[in-house]
N, C-alpha and C positions, 0 to 999 in steps of 0.2 A: 244685751236681754240673757239676762243669767238662765239657766238650766238648772234647778234644785234638785231634782231626783230623774234619773231613766227607772225604767220599770219595764218587768216583761214577765209573762205568765205566769204565774204563782201554781197554780190549778186548774185542768180542767173541770170545768161545772156543768152537771148534765141535764140538760133542759127536754120539756117534751113537747117542742112545736119547733121551726125550723127544719133545715135540710137535711140535718148531720148531726143532730143528739147530743153537740155539746155546746158549750161555750166557752171563749179563752178571753174572755171579758174580764175575770178576776185575775190583776197583776200586782205583782208589789218590787219595790225598789230594789237594786242591785248595785253594790261597791264595783269601784277600779274599771278601768278601761273597759270598753263592749265595743267589738266589732258592730259598726252600719252598714249590712248591705243592700243589694237591690230588693231583698224583701223585709225590712226593717233591721229592726236588734237582734244582735245575736242571741238566742236563747228565746225568743218569742215566739208566740204560735198563734197560730191563722186558721180558726177551725174551720171557716168558709169564705174563701178568698173570692168566690166569686162576689159576694154581697159585701163583704164583710173585710177584704185585703185585698192584698194583689198588690203588684208594683204601683201602683195610683194613690194605693193608699197604707205604703209600705210602713211610714212613723207619723204616730197622733198625738198630738199636743195639747194638752189645758192651761188654762192661764192661773195661774196661783190664788190669786185674786178672785176668779170666778169661782172656785173651788169653794174660796172661802164664803163666799155669795150663799151657795147652794147649802152649806154644812149650816149657816145663820136660818136660809130660809127653811131647810127640812129638820131643823133642830139636832143636827147627827153628826159624826165627826165622818171623812169623808177621806183618807190616808190617802196618798198618794197611789195609782193604778186601781183605783176601784175603779173608776167608769171604763177601764179599758186603756187609758191615756199610758202613752210610752214615756214623755214627756210632760213636767211641771214646770211650768217658765216663768219668770218675774216679766213677763208683758203681756199686754192684751193682744191673743194671737190672732182674736177674732175681725180685728184691723189690720191683719197682713192681707199684701195686695196678692190676688189670684194671679201664678207664673211668679212671685219672688222669687228670689234665691237667697240663703242663707250657709255660710260655714258654721261648723257643728262638727269639734277637733278638730279630725281631716275629713271627715265627709261634705259634701255639700246637698242640702237639701231644697229643693225647689215644694212650694205652696201647690197644692192643685185642688184644694178647695173644701168642703165643710161635713162634718158627721151628718147624717139624717137618721133621727131616732126609729128603730127598727120593732117590731113584737119581742125580738129576745130581748131589746133593754129593757123594755115593758118589763117581760115576764122574770126577769133578773132581780129588779129594784122592787118588783111583788106590790106593784101600783097602776091597778087599770087605767088610769088618764094619764099615764107619766108620758106617753108620747104627746101628748096635747101642752100638754104643760110645759115638757121642757121645748117644742116648738113657741109657743107664746112669748117666751123667754128671751126667743132670738137670739141668743148665744149658742156656737156647736161645737167648738173647740177647730182645730184645724188640721190635717191633714199634707203631708208630704209622700213626695216620690224621692227618691235619693237618686240623684243625678252619679254623684260619684262614691263612690265605697271609702269609707274609711272606721277609723278608731276616736271614740266620746267618750267623756265622762260625766259625771253628777260635778255640777259646779262651772263648768266650761259655759261659754255664750255663742247663744244667736249672731254672727255678725253678719250684718247685712252686705250683700256682694251686688246686688240689682233688682231694681221696681218697674215693673213695666208702666207704661204711661196711662192705661185705661182706666185706672184707678177706683176698679172693683173690687172691694173688699170681701175675705170669707163671711163672715158675718152680711155684708149687704147682699149678696148672693143669695147668704141662709133665709132671709129674711124676706127677700120676694124676687124671686130669680126673675121674673117675666122682665124687669124693668132693665136685664143685661144683656138681654142674648145679642144684639145686634152687637152692639160694644165690644161681647168678648168675641165673636165671629172675627170682626173687623180687624181685632188684636192677632186672632192667631191664624188669619188670611196673612197681614205682614209678618207673618216670622218673629213677632216679637214674644208669643208664650206657643206652650203647644197645650192644647184643652184636655183632659182625661173625661176618658168615654164615660164614667159616672154621671160628669156633668151636662155632656152634650147628649143624652138620653131625654134629658130635659126638653131639648129644644124642636122650635116647631121642623117640618120636614124637610119646607124649604130651603131653611137655614143651616140644616144638617148636610142639605145635597150639596153644599159651596166648600163644607169643609175638606 
């Protein structure tokens, strides 16, 4: 599963909504070896870590084929990094199983979940119906936490190291969370995966209390 591009923030874009007044969504490809740290790719910025970053959303990946689909759908070019993705991947990252681990260069990444489209993304797209459109399509891209820091470069592959047995993919969770609460809690309790807090906030209280 080859990573064709590594992208980091190219400029902060002012926005009139949100908590911090800027967004780091606009990214661009970089060449050479890039450090992969607990908070993501070296040189990247997370303007609002409380909602759009932090260790559980350290690295964001989109499939090359998915971005090509959107280019055709929207009739515009979407260069690597346009939607804030750090990685463009020649694989369907929405099919990755939550909790799976991958070696990327010398770093190890772990799948935590999906992107939830927000008002900042909609504002940046300048499309008042963008959130509904993105949700309806059913594919969000994948967030990773960095289990082990290291270095990687464009052209390196995501090497599969571990896939949990629960079978819940990022895309399946994105499309219908309520079907998978108990399955993921069971896997978490068994020590097979470590559920991210941005996922568990959607769980009903009686399940949250068991984590």
